[in-house]
C-alpha positions, 0 to 999 in steps of 0.5 A, a space after each residue: 371806366 376811369 383809370 383808377 377804377 381800371 387799376 383796381 379791377 386789373 390788379 385786385 382779385 374779385 374786384 368788379 367795376 362797381 366795387 372799385 367805384 365804391 372802394 375809391 369813394 372810401 379810399 379817396 374821401 376828402 375827410 377820411 381817405 388817403 391823401 391824393 398828393 401822397 405827401 409824407 408827414 415830416 413830424 410823423 417820419 420823425 416819430 417813426 424814426 424816434 420809435 425805431 431808434 428806441 426799440 430797435 435791437 441795433 440801438 442806433 439813433 435814426 434821424 433826418 427823415 429826408 435821408 430816408 425818403 426819395 421824393 422822385 417817386 412822388 413827383 413821378 406819381 403826380 406827373 411832374 
């Protein structure tokens, strides 16, 4: 069993190898699934920060997406 399937079976209650295989087919689909390289979208981050700035009770401006991200986790996940 591939590592990704084994992780699902080990960590998700009632997950079977067959269901893990099917789930990964959906989750990692090239067109509609999650991105395999776990890259954050800078424009999306800017949008989130703008919305949080606008609607937060703290009423402070949040900017610079790089200030809120740590790329070391992505690098570790990709084995770099």
